[in-house]
N, CA, C and O atoms as a Maestro MAE file, in Angstrom:
{
 s_m_m2io_version
 :::
 2.0.0
}

f_m_ct {
 s_m_title
 :::
 protein
 m_atom[252] {
  # First column is atom index #
  i_m_mmod_type
  r_m_x_coord
  r_m_y_coord
  r_m_z_coord
  i_m_residue_number
  s_m_chain_name
  s_m_pdb_residue_name
  s_m_pdb_atom_name
  i_m_atomic_number
  :::
  1 25 -48.908 3.201 -18.965 1 A "MET " " N  " 7
  2 3 -48.135 3.770 -17.809 1 A "MET " " CA " 6
  3 2 -48.617 2.776 -16.572 1 A "MET " " C  " 6
  4 15 -49.767 2.497 -16.234 1 A "MET " " O  " 8
  5 25 -47.298 2.314 -15.985 2 A "GLY " " N  " 7
  6 3 -47.288 1.576 -14.893 2 A "GLY " " CA " 6
  7 2 -47.441 2.072 -13.412 2 A "GLY " " C  " 6
  8 15 -47.181 3.268 -13.286 2 A "GLY " " O  " 8
  9 25 -47.773 1.474 -12.365 3 A "ASP " " N  " 7
  10 3 -47.886 2.241 -11.128 3 A "ASP " " CA " 6
  11 2 -46.672 2.681 -10.710 3 A "ASP " " C  " 6
  12 15 -46.613 3.633 -9.932 3 A "ASP " " O  " 8
  13 25 -45.635 2.105 -11.128 4 A "ASP " " N  " 7
  14 3 -44.332 2.499 -10.649 4 A "ASP " " CA " 6
  15 2 -43.911 4.003 -11.337 4 A "ASP " " C  " 6
  16 15 -43.260 4.907 -10.814 4 A "ASP " " O  " 8
  17 25 -44.575 3.940 -12.829 5 A "ASP " " N  " 7
  18 3 -44.098 5.272 -13.391 5 A "ASP " " CA " 6
  19 2 -44.928 6.447 -12.859 5 A "ASP " " C  " 6
  20 15 -44.447 7.571 -13.005 5 A "ASP " " O  " 8
  21 25 -46.133 6.316 -12.251 6 A "TYR " " N  " 7
  22 3 -47.024 7.180 -11.773 6 A "TYR " " CA " 6
  23 2 -46.538 7.571 -10.229 6 A "TYR " " C  " 6
  24 15 -46.592 8.726 -9.808 6 A "TYR " " O  " 8
  25 25 -46.089 6.526 -9.500 7 A "CYS " " N  " 7
  26 3 -45.677 7.042 -7.994 7 A "CYS " " CA " 6
  27 2 -44.253 7.901 -8.351 7 A "CYS " " C  " 6
  28 15 -44.057 8.988 -7.806 7 A "CYS " " O  " 8
  29 25 -43.412 7.404 -9.178 8 A "ALA " " N  " 7
  30 3 -42.063 8.126 -9.383 8 A "ALA " " CA " 6
  31 2 -42.514 9.506 -9.887 8 A "ALA " " C  " 6
  32 15 -41.742 10.381 -9.495 8 A "ALA " " O  " 8
  33 25 -43.502 9.957 -10.614 9 A "GLY " " N  " 7
  34 3 -43.787 11.028 -11.064 9 A "GLY " " CA " 6
  35 2 -44.053 11.693 -9.704 9 A "GLY " " C  " 6
  36 15 -43.262 12.528 -9.265 9 A "GLY " " O  " 8
  37 25 -45.029 11.374 -9.114 10 A "THR " " N  " 7
  38 3 -45.546 12.132 -7.903 10 A "THR " " CA " 6
  39 2 -44.713 12.146 -6.807 10 A "THR " " C  " 6
  40 15 -44.918 13.027 -5.972 10 A "THR " " O  " 8
  41 25 -44.014 11.534 -6.666 11 A "SER " " N  " 7
  42 3 -42.736 11.969 -5.466 11 A "SER " " CA " 6
  43 2 -41.841 13.040 -5.477 11 A "SER " " C  " 6
  44 15 -41.457 13.639 -4.473 11 A "SER " " O  " 8
  45 25 -41.443 13.325 -6.895 12 A "THR " " N  " 7
  46 3 -40.361 14.316 -7.180 12 A "THR " " CA " 6
  47 2 -41.303 15.929 -7.436 12 A "THR " " C  " 6
  48 15 -40.742 17.023 -7.497 12 A "THR " " O  " 8
  49 25 -42.639 15.737 -7.542 13 A "SER " " N  " 7
  50 3 -43.372 16.634 -8.017 13 A "SER " " CA " 6
  51 2 -43.309 17.971 -6.788 13 A "SER " " C  " 6
  52 15 -43.322 19.149 -7.147 13 A "SER " " O  " 8
  53 25 -43.238 17.528 -5.232 14 A "THR " " N  " 7
  54 3 -43.594 18.210 -4.331 14 A "THR " " CA " 6
  55 2 -42.093 18.474 -3.367 14 A "THR " " C  " 6
  56 15 -41.860 19.018 -2.287 14 A "THR " " O  " 8
  57 25 -41.261 17.764 -4.414 15 A "ALA " " N  " 7
  58 3 -40.289 17.874 -3.398 15 A "ALA " " CA " 6
  59 2 -39.230 19.401 -3.612 15 A "ALA " " C  " 6
  60 15 -38.675 19.687 -4.673 15 A "ALA " " O  " 8
  61 25 -39.153 20.181 -2.396 16 A "GLY " " N  " 7
  62 3 -38.631 21.323 -2.172 16 A "GLY " " CA " 6
  63 2 -39.254 22.406 -2.477 16 A "GLY " " C  " 6
  64 15 -38.700 23.502 -2.561 16 A "GLY " " O  " 8
  65 25 -40.695 22.155 -2.708 17 A "THR " " N  " 7
  66 3 -41.760 23.432 -2.532 17 A "THR " " CA " 6
  67 2 -43.028 23.005 -1.856 17 A "THR " " C  " 6
  68 15 -43.553 21.892 -1.836 17 A "THR " " O  " 8
  69 25 -43.266 23.721 -1.505 18 A "SER " " N  " 7
  70 3 -44.890 24.112 -0.427 18 A "SER " " CA " 6
  71 2 -46.000 24.797 -1.253 18 A "SER " " C  " 6
  72 15 -45.722 25.866 -1.797 18 A "SER " " O  " 8
  73 25 -46.945 24.394 -1.360 19 A "THR " " N  " 7
  74 3 -48.067 25.068 -1.894 19 A "THR " " CA " 6
  75 2 -48.870 25.218 -0.422 19 A "THR " " C  " 6
  76 15 -50.067 25.498 -0.476 19 A "THR " " O  " 8
  77 25 -48.450 25.098 0.440 20 A "SER " " N  " 7
  78 3 -49.423 25.730 1.798 20 A "SER " " CA " 6
  79 2 -49.206 27.046 1.987 20 A "SER " " C  " 6
  80 15 -48.161 27.553 1.578 20 A "SER " " O  " 8
  81 25 -50.081 27.718 2.578 21 A "PRO " " N  " 7
  82 3 -50.188 29.190 2.730 21 A "PRO " " CA " 6
  83 2 -49.856 29.471 4.111 21 A "PRO " " C  " 6
  84 15 -50.091 30.584 4.582 21 A "PRO " " O  " 8
  85 25 -49.242 28.401 4.903 22 A "ALA " " N  " 7
  86 3 -48.559 28.748 6.256 22 A "ALA " " CA " 6
  87 2 -47.479 29.631 6.187 22 A "ALA " " C  " 6
  88 15 -46.811 29.812 5.169 22 A "ALA " " O  " 8
  89 25 -47.318 30.136 7.168 23 A "ASP " " N  " 7
  90 3 -45.753 31.058 7.156 23 A "ASP " " CA " 6
  91 2 -45.430 30.488 8.521 23 A "ASP " " C  " 6
  92 15 -46.215 30.286 9.447 23 A "ASP " " O  " 8
  93 25 -43.918 30.233 8.464 24 A "GLY " " N  " 7
  94 3 -43.075 30.083 9.732 24 A "GLY " " CA " 6
  95 2 -42.615 28.374 9.692 24 A "GLY " " C  " 6
  96 15 -42.793 27.652 8.711 24 A "GLY " " O  " 8
  97 25 -42.115 28.022 10.737 25 A "PRO " " N  " 7
  98 3 -41.605 26.503 10.450 25 A "PRO " " CA " 6
  99 2 -42.487 25.560 10.587 25 A "PRO " " C  " 6
  100 15 -43.369 25.714 11.432 25 A "PRO " " O  " 8
  101 25 -42.446 24.385 9.793 26 A "PHE " " N  " 7
  102 3 -43.241 23.425 9.655 26 A "PHE " " CA " 6
  103 2 -43.140 22.147 10.583 26 A "PHE " " C  " 6
  104 15 -42.097 21.900 11.189 26 A "PHE " " O  " 8
  105 25 -44.014 21.523 10.652 27 A "ALA " " N  " 7
  106 3 -44.252 20.510 11.851 27 A "ALA " " CA " 6
  107 2 -43.423 19.165 11.319 27 A "ALA " " C  " 6
  108 15 -43.680 18.659 10.227 27 A "ALA " " O  " 8
  109 25 -42.617 18.756 12.025 28 A "PRO " " N  " 7
  110 3 -42.166 17.332 11.597 28 A "PRO " " CA " 6
  111 2 -42.842 16.640 11.475 28 A "PRO " " C  " 6
  112 15 -43.865 16.716 12.155 28 A "PRO " " O  " 8
  113 25 -42.639 15.349 10.360 29 A "CYS " " N  " 7
  114 3 -43.615 14.202 10.152 29 A "CYS " " CA " 6
  115 2 -43.475 13.123 11.701 29 A "CYS " " C  " 6
  116 15 -42.360 12.868 12.157 29 A "CYS " " O  " 8
  117 25 -44.584 12.662 12.266 30 A "VAL " " N  " 7
  118 3 -44.301 11.834 13.534 30 A "VAL " " CA " 6
  119 2 -43.525 10.577 13.258 30 A "VAL " " C  " 6
  120 15 -42.974 9.898 14.125 30 A "VAL " " O  " 8
  121 25 -43.534 10.314 11.868 31 A "LEU " " N  " 7
  122 3 -43.047 8.760 11.639 31 A "LEU " " CA " 6
  123 2 -41.515 9.043 11.287 31 A "LEU " " C  " 6
  124 15 -40.663 8.434 11.935 31 A "LEU " " O  " 8
  125 25 -41.131 9.925 10.307 32 A "CYS " " N  " 7
  126 3 -39.889 9.938 9.693 32 A "CYS " " CA " 6
  127 2 -39.212 11.350 10.223 32 A "CYS " " C  " 6
  128 15 -38.066 11.570 9.831 32 A "CYS " " O  " 8
  129 25 -39.690 12.089 10.879 33 A "GLN " " N  " 7
  130 3 -39.313 13.358 11.104 33 A "GLN " " CA " 6
  131 2 -38.831 14.312 9.998 33 A "GLN " " C  " 6
  132 15 -38.041 15.210 10.292 33 A "GLN " " O  " 8
  133 25 -39.287 14.151 8.697 34 A "SER " " N  " 7
  134 3 -38.860 14.949 7.846 34 A "SER " " CA " 6
  135 2 -40.065 16.012 7.733 34 A "SER " " C  " 6
  136 15 -41.197 15.694 8.099 34 A "SER " " O  " 8
  137 25 -39.741 17.444 7.145 35 A "PRO " " N  " 7
  138 3 -40.784 18.411 7.357 35 A "PRO " " CA " 6
  139 2 -41.946 18.030 6.577 35 A "PRO " " C  " 6
  140 15 -41.875 17.260 5.619 35 A "PRO " " O  " 8
  141 25 -43.261 18.696 7.086 36 A "THR " " N  " 7
  142 3 -44.490 18.202 6.474 36 A "THR " " CA " 6
  143 2 -45.020 19.639 5.636 36 A "THR " " C  " 6
  144 15 -44.214 20.525 5.349 36 A "THR " " O  " 8
  145 25 -46.242 19.714 5.351 37 A "GLU " " N  " 7
  146 3 -46.638 20.581 4.676 37 A "GLU " " CA " 6
  147 2 -47.670 21.741 5.423 37 A "GLU " " C  " 6
  148 15 -48.231 22.729 4.949 37 A "GLU " " O  " 8
  149 25 -47.658 21.107 6.939 38 A "TYR " " N  " 7
  150 3 -48.305 21.704 8.209 38 A "TYR " " CA " 6
  151 2 -47.717 22.613 8.784 38 A "TYR " " C  " 6
  152 15 -46.507 22.388 8.815 38 A "TYR " " O  " 8
  153 25 -48.007 23.554 9.263 39 A "PRO " " N  " 7
  154 3 -47.478 24.452 10.323 39 A "PRO " " CA " 6
  155 2 -47.430 24.031 11.685 39 A "PRO " " C  " 6
  156 15 -48.352 23.311 12.070 39 A "PRO " " O  " 8
  157 25 -46.342 24.410 12.650 40 A "GLU " " N  " 7
  158 3 -46.208 23.723 13.760 40 A "GLU " " CA " 6
  159 2 -47.146 23.763 14.537 40 A "GLU " " C  " 6
  160 15 -47.252 23.024 15.516 40 A "GLU " " O  " 8
  161 25 -48.231 24.935 14.087 41 A "SER " " N  " 7
  162 3 -49.582 25.016 15.370 41 A "SER " " CA " 6
  163 2 -50.621 24.013 14.730 41 A "SER " " C  " 6
  164 15 -51.668 23.887 15.365 41 A "SER " " O  " 8
  165 25 -50.499 23.339 13.660 42 A "HIS " " N  " 7
  166 3 -51.428 22.581 13.318 42 A "HIS " " CA " 6
  167 2 -51.844 21.442 14.303 42 A "HIS " " C  " 6
  168 15 -50.952 21.054 15.057 42 A "HIS " " O  " 8
  169 25 -52.751 21.005 14.378 43 A "LYS " " N  " 7
  170 3 -53.329 20.022 15.529 43 A "LYS " " CA " 6
  171 2 -53.553 18.605 15.140 43 A "LYS " " C  " 6
  172 15 -54.230 18.441 14.125 43 A "LYS " " O  " 8
  173 25 -53.168 17.686 15.679 44 A "GLY " " N  " 7
  174 3 -53.266 16.594 15.229 44 A "GLY " " CA " 6
  175 2 -52.272 16.024 14.578 44 A "GLY " " C  " 6
  176 15 -51.306 16.779 14.465 44 A "GLY " " O  " 8
  177 25 -52.081 14.545 13.909 45 A "ILE " " N  " 7
  178 3 -51.173 13.841 13.409 45 A "ILE " " CA " 6
  179 2 -50.698 14.573 12.339 45 A "ILE " " C  " 6
  180 15 -51.447 15.018 11.470 45 A "ILE " " O  " 8
  181 25 -49.310 14.753 12.347 46 A "THR " " N  " 7
  182 3 -49.008 15.439 11.391 46 A "THR " " CA " 6
  183 2 -47.681 14.400 10.155 46 A "THR " " C  " 6
  184 15 -46.640 13.954 10.637 46 A "THR " " O  " 8
  185 25 -47.959 14.246 8.958 47 A "LEU " " N  " 7
  186 3 -47.474 13.189 8.249 47 A "LEU " " CA " 6
  187 2 -46.836 13.900 6.835 47 A "LEU " " C  " 6
  188 15 -47.521 14.657 6.148 47 A "LEU " " O  " 8
  189 25 -45.548 13.579 6.529 48 A "CYS " " N  " 7
  190 3 -45.139 14.243 5.458 48 A "CYS " " CA " 6
  191 2 -45.758 13.360 4.062 48 A "CYS " " C  " 6
  192 15 -46.360 12.291 4.170 48 A "CYS " " O  " 8
  193 25 -45.523 13.921 3.004 49 A "PRO " " N  " 7
  194 3 -46.254 13.399 1.708 49 A "PRO " " CA " 6
  195 2 -46.249 11.745 1.510 49 A "PRO " " C  " 6
  196 15 -47.153 10.937 1.296 49 A "PRO " " O  " 8
  197 25 -44.743 11.613 1.689 50 A "VAL " " N  " 7
  198 3 -44.577 10.242 1.456 50 A "VAL " " CA " 6
  199 2 -45.248 9.154 2.511 50 A "VAL " " C  " 6
  200 15 -45.734 8.079 2.159 50 A "VAL " " O  " 8
  201 25 -45.172 9.691 4.012 51 A "CYS " " N  " 7
  202 3 -45.725 8.791 4.768 51 A "CYS " " CA " 6
  203 2 -47.319 8.776 4.893 51 A "CYS " " C  " 6
  204 15 -48.007 7.892 5.404 51 A "CYS " " O  " 8
  205 25 -47.749 10.002 4.285 52 A "GLU " " N  " 7
  206 3 -49.322 10.050 4.367 52 A "GLU " " CA " 6
  207 2 -49.803 9.085 3.005 52 A "GLU " " C  " 6
  208 15 -50.835 8.417 3.077 52 A "GLU " " O  " 8
  209 25 -49.033 9.088 1.889 53 A "TRP " " N  " 7
  210 3 -49.330 8.101 0.814 53 A "TRP " " CA " 6
  211 2 -49.169 6.696 1.162 53 A "TRP " " C  " 6
  212 15 -49.786 5.778 0.622 53 A "TRP " " O  " 8
  213 25 -48.071 6.545 2.347 54 A "GLN " " N  " 7
  214 3 -47.861 5.015 2.355 54 A "GLN " " CA " 6
  215 2 -49.047 4.644 3.708 54 A "GLN " " C  " 6
  216 15 -49.339 3.451 3.784 54 A "GLN " " O  " 8
  217 25 -49.589 5.407 4.544 55 A "GLU " " N  " 7
  218 3 -50.579 5.191 5.555 55 A "GLU " " CA " 6
  219 2 -51.754 5.179 4.595 55 A "GLU " " C  " 6
  220 15 -52.607 4.371 4.963 55 A "GLU " " O  " 8
  221 25 -52.025 5.744 3.619 56 A "ALA " " N  " 7
  222 3 -53.210 5.669 2.517 56 A "ALA " " CA " 6
  223 2 -53.133 4.212 2.191 56 A "ALA " " C  " 6
  224 15 -54.064 3.564 2.671 56 A "ALA " " O  " 8
  225 25 -52.424 3.662 1.626 57 A "GLU " " N  " 7
  226 3 -52.084 2.501 0.836 57 A "GLU " " CA " 6
  227 2 -52.094 1.415 1.986 57 A "GLU " " C  " 6
  228 15 -52.546 0.373 1.511 57 A "GLU " " O  " 8
  229 25 -51.764 1.269 3.321 58 A "ARG " " N  " 7
  230 3 -52.019 0.483 4.069 58 A "ARG " " CA " 6
  231 2 -53.365 0.442 4.624 58 A "ARG " " C  " 6
  232 15 -53.908 -0.596 5.004 58 A "ARG " " O  " 8
  233 25 -53.944 1.730 4.664 59 A "THR " " N  " 7
  234 3 -55.565 1.642 5.160 59 A "THR " " CA " 6
  235 2 -56.371 1.158 4.128 59 A "THR " " C  " 6
  236 15 -57.343 0.461 4.423 59 A "THR " " O  " 8
  237 25 -56.070 1.469 2.743 60 A "MET " " N  " 7
  238 3 -56.940 0.768 1.542 60 A "MET " " CA " 6
  239 2 -56.559 -0.718 1.323 60 A "MET " " C  " 6
  240 15 -57.269 -1.471 0.657 60 A "MET " " O  " 8
  241 25 -55.647 -1.021 1.792 61 A "CYS " " N  " 7
  242 3 -55.169 -2.575 1.447 61 A "CYS " " CA " 6
  243 2 -55.843 -3.454 2.721 61 A "CYS " " C  " 6
  244 15 -56.392 -4.540 2.534 61 A "CYS " " O  " 8
  245 25 -55.707 -2.764 4.156 62 A "SER " " N  " 7
  246 3 -56.406 -3.589 5.132 62 A "SER " " CA " 6
  247 2 -57.603 -3.996 5.123 62 A "SER " " C  " 6
  248 15 -57.831 -5.010 5.784 62 A "SER " " O  " 8
  249 25 -58.785 -3.320 4.352 63 A "GLY " " N  " 7
  250 3 -59.719 -3.587 4.557 63 A "GLY " " CA " 6
  251 2 -60.596 -4.215 3.277 63 A "GLY " " C  " 6
  252 15 -61.762 -4.572 3.443 63 A "GLY " " O  " 8
  :::
 }
 m_bond[251] {
  # First column is bond index #
  i_m_from
  i_m_to
  i_m_order
  :::
  1 1 2 1
  2 2 3 1
  3 3 4 2
  4 3 5 1
  5 5 6 1
  6 6 7 1
  7 7 8 2
  8 7 9 1
  9 9 10 1
  10 10 11 1
  11 11 12 2
  12 11 13 1
  13 13 14 1
  14 14 15 1
  15 15 16 2
  16 15 17 1
  17 17 18 1
  18 18 19 1
  19 19 20 2
  20 19 21 1
  21 21 22 1
  22 22 23 1
  23 23 24 2
  24 23 25 1
  25 25 26 1
  26 26 27 1
  27 27 28 2
  28 27 29 1
  29 29 30 1
  30 30 31 1
  31 31 32 2
  32 31 33 1
  33 33 34 1
  34 34 35 1
  35 35 36 2
  36 35 37 1
  37 37 38 1
  38 38 39 1
  39 39 40 2
  40 39 41 1
  41 41 42 1
  42 42 43 1
  43 43 44 2
  44 43 45 1
  45 45 46 1
  46 46 47 1
  47 47 48 2
  48 47 49 1
  49 49 50 1
  50 50 51 1
  51 51 52 2
  52 51 53 1
  53 53 54 1
  54 54 55 1
  55 55 56 2
  56 55 57 1
  57 57 58 1
  58 58 59 1
  59 59 60 2
  60 59 61 1
  61 61 62 1
  62 62 63 1
  63 63 64 2
  64 63 65 1
  65 65 66 1
  66 66 67 1
  67 67 68 2
  68 67 69 1
  69 69 70 1
  70 70 71 1
  71 71 72 2
  72 71 73 1
  73 73 74 1
  74 74 75 1
  75 75 76 2
  76 75 77 1
  77 77 78 1
  78 78 79 1
  79 79 80 2
  80 79 81 1
  81 81 82 1
  82 82 83 1
  83 83 84 2
  84 83 85 1
  85 85 86 1
  86 86 87 1
  87 87 88 2
  88 87 89 1
  89 89 90 1
  90 90 91 1
  91 91 92 2
  92 91 93 1
  93 93 94 1
  94 94 95 1
  95 95 96 2
  96 95 97 1
  97 97 98 1
  98 98 99 1
  99 99 100 2
  100 99 101 1
  101 101 102 1
  102 102 103 1
  103 103 104 2
  104 103 105 1
  105 105 106 1
  106 106 107 1
  107 107 108 2
  108 107 109 1
  109 109 110 1
  110 110 111 1
  111 111 112 2
  112 111 113 1
  113 113 114 1
  114 114 115 1
  115 115 116 2
  116 115 117 1
  117 117 118 1
  118 118 119 1
  119 119 120 2
  120 119 121 1
  121 121 122 1
  122 122 123 1
  123 123 124 2
  124 123 125 1
  125 125 126 1
  126 126 127 1
  127 127 128 2
  128 127 129 1
  129 129 130 1
  130 130 131 1
  131 131 132 2
  132 131 133 1
  133 133 134 1
  134 134 135 1
  135 135 136 2
  136 135 137 1
  137 137 138 1
  138 138 139 1
  139 139 140 2
  140 139 141 1
  141 141 142 1
  142 142 143 1
  143 143 144 2
  144 143 145 1
  145 145 146 1
  146 146 147 1
  147 147 148 2
  148 147 149 1
  149 149 150 1
  150 150 151 1
  151 151 152 2
  152 151 153 1
  153 153 154 1
  154 154 155 1
  155 155 156 2
  156 155 157 1
  157 157 158 1
  158 158 159 1
  159 159 160 2
  160 159 161 1
  161 161 162 1
  162 162 163 1
  163 163 164 2
  164 163 165 1
  165 165 166 1
  166 166 167 1
  167 167 168 2
  168 167 169 1
  169 169 170 1
  170 170 171 1
  171 171 172 2
  172 171 173 1
  173 173 174 1
  174 174 175 1
  175 175 176 2
  176 175 177 1
  177 177 178 1
  178 178 179 1
  179 179 180 2
  180 179 181 1
  181 181 182 1
  182 182 183 1
  183 183 184 2
  184 183 185 1
  185 185 186 1
  186 186 187 1
  187 187 188 2
  188 187 189 1
  189 189 190 1
  190 190 191 1
  191 191 192 2
  192 191 193 1
  193 193 194 1
  194 194 195 1
  195 195 196 2
  196 195 197 1
  197 197 198 1
  198 198 199 1
  199 199 200 2
  200 199 201 1
  201 201 202 1
  202 202 203 1
  203 203 204 2
  204 203 205 1
  205 205 206 1
  206 206 207 1
  207 207 208 2
  208 207 209 1
  209 209 210 1
  210 210 211 1
  211 211 212 2
  212 211 213 1
  213 213 214 1
  214 214 215 1
  215 215 216 2
  216 215 217 1
  217 217 218 1
  218 218 219 1
  219 219 220 2
  220 219 221 1
  221 221 222 1
  222 222 223 1
  223 223 224 2
  224 223 225 1
  225 225 226 1
  226 226 227 1
  227 227 228 2
  228 227 229 1
  229 229 230 1
  230 230 231 1
  231 231 232 2
  232 231 233 1
  233 233 234 1
  234 234 235 1
  235 235 236 2
  236 235 237 1
  237 237 238 1
  238 238 239 1
  239 239 240 2
  240 239 241 1
  241 241 242 1
  242 242 243 1
  243 243 244 2
  244 243 245 1
  245 245 246 1
  246 246 247 1
  247 247 248 2
  248 247 249 1
  249 249 250 1
  250 250 251 1
  251 251 252 2
  :::
 }
}
C-alpha cells in the first residue's frame, strides 16, 4: 500500500459524518473556512481535518 492509497482512504472516511459529541453549529476552519469537528464555543485555533493533516505534515517535515 502506497502513501497515496493511505491518504485517499482517510480523506473519505470522515466526509459528511461527525464523531464529535458537540451539539450545535461547528466552528469554521481558520484556513479554508470549511466546517470543523469543533463547536463554535471551542477556544483556540480550529482547523478542519484536512488542514490539521497538512499542518501536521508541515510540522513533521520542518524539523
